[in-house]
C-alpha positions as CSV (number, residue, x, y, z in Angstrom):
1,M,77.1,-136.6,-125.4
2,Y,79.4,-134.4,-123.3
3,E,81.6,-132.1,-125.3
4,L,84.9,-130.4,-124.4
5,L,87.5,-128.5,-126.4
6,C,91.0,-129.8,-126.4
7,F,93.8,-127.3,-127.3
8,Y,97.3,-128.2,-128.7
9,V,99.9,-125.5,-128.2
10,P,103.7,-126.1,-128.7
11,C,106.1,-124.1,-126.5
12,P,109.8,-123.5,-126.7
13,D,110.7,-125.1,-123.3
14,E,109.1,-126.7,-120.3
15,P,109.2,-123.7,-118.0
16,T,107.3,-121.7,-120.6
17,A,104.7,-124.5,-121.0
18,Q,104.3,-124.9,-117.2
19,K,104.0,-121.1,-116.7
20,L,101.3,-120.9,-119.4
21,I,99.3,-123.8,-117.9
22,A,99.5,-122.2,-114.5
23,Q,98.2,-118.8,-115.8
24,L,95.4,-120.5,-117.7
25,I,94.3,-122.6,-114.7
26,E,94.5,-119.6,-112.3
27,T,92.2,-117.6,-114.6
28,K,89.8,-120.6,-115.1
29,L,90.3,-120.8,-118.8
30,I,91.4,-124.4,-118.7
31,A,90.6,-127.2,-116.2
32,C,93.9,-128.9,-116.7
33,G,96.9,-129.2,-119.0
34,N,99.5,-131.9,-119.9
35,V,103.0,-131.3,-121.1
36,F,104.7,-133.6,-123.6
37,S,108.3,-133.4,-124.9
38,A,108.5,-133.4,-128.7
39,K,110.9,-133.0,-131.6
40,S,109.4,-130.6,-134.2
41,S,110.6,-130.1,-137.8
42,F,109.5,-127.1,-139.8
43,T,110.6,-124.4,-142.2
44,W,110.9,-120.9,-140.7
45,E,112.1,-118.0,-142.8
46,N,113.1,-120.4,-145.6
47,V,115.3,-122.5,-143.3
48,Y,114.4,-126.1,-142.5
49,T,115.0,-126.8,-138.8
50,T,114.4,-129.4,-136.1
51,E,114.0,-128.3,-132.5
52,S,112.9,-129.6,-129.2
53,E,109.5,-128.3,-128.1
54,F,107.1,-128.9,-125.3
55,I,103.5,-129.5,-126.3
56,I,100.6,-128.4,-124.0
57,F,97.4,-130.4,-124.3
58,M,94.6,-128.6,-122.5
59,K,91.0,-129.2,-121.8
60,T,88.3,-126.6,-121.5
61,L,84.6,-125.8,-122.1
62,P,83.6,-124.7,-125.6
63,S,82.4,-121.4,-124.1
64,K,86.0,-120.5,-123.2
65,E,87.3,-120.9,-126.7
66,Q,87.9,-117.3,-127.9
67,V,89.0,-115.9,-124.5
68,L,91.5,-118.8,-124.2
69,E,92.9,-118.2,-127.7
70,D,93.2,-114.5,-127.0
71,K,95.1,-115.1,-123.8
72,I,97.5,-117.6,-125.4
73,L,98.2,-115.1,-128.2
74,E,98.8,-112.4,-125.6
75,V,101.4,-114.3,-123.6
76,H,103.0,-116.9,-125.9
77,P,106.6,-116.1,-126.8
78,Y,106.4,-117.4,-130.4
79,E,105.8,-114.8,-133.2
80,V,103.4,-117.3,-134.8
81,P,102.2,-119.8,-132.2
82,C,100.2,-122.9,-133.2
83,I,96.8,-122.9,-131.4
84,A,95.0,-125.9,-132.7
85,R,91.8,-127.2,-131.1
86,W,89.1,-129.8,-131.6
87,K,85.9,-130.9,-130.0
88,V,85.9,-134.2,-128.1
89,S,83.3,-136.2,-126.4
90,C,84.0,-137.4,-122.9
91,N,82.4,-139.3,-120.1
92,H,79.8,-137.5,-117.9
93,S,81.8,-137.4,-114.7
94,Y,84.9,-135.9,-116.3
95,F,82.7,-133.3,-118.1
96,M,81.1,-132.4,-114.8
97,W,84.5,-132.0,-113.1
98,V,85.7,-129.7,-115.9
99,A,82.5,-127.7,-115.8
100,N,82.7,-127.4,-112.0
101,V,86.3,-126.3,-112.0
102,L,85.8,-123.6,-114.7
103,T,82.6,-122.2,-113.2
104,E,83.6,-122.0,-109.5
105,Q,83.8,-118.4,-108.2
106,L,87.3,-116.9,-108.2
């Protein structure tokens, strides 16, 4: 079994999401990221709201977990960003691509 970590991180707009993905790829914290448009509903400061957000779905190695979370917290514009993650199994060739991308010399 080949295990990766997938991260789910909502952003306020597409440019923010794309900039975050670029930073994380450049620093070899993620191998790739996808951006999806979403409508999010939540309560913030006792007010119910619905807003457009852009969700980043990222793939990385389990060894990058804490450093990746720390970097997201450092640069994310939200006061309380959602940084959700889960382990996933994947095919060997995809795992090897991710591992090679994230372990190449800078």
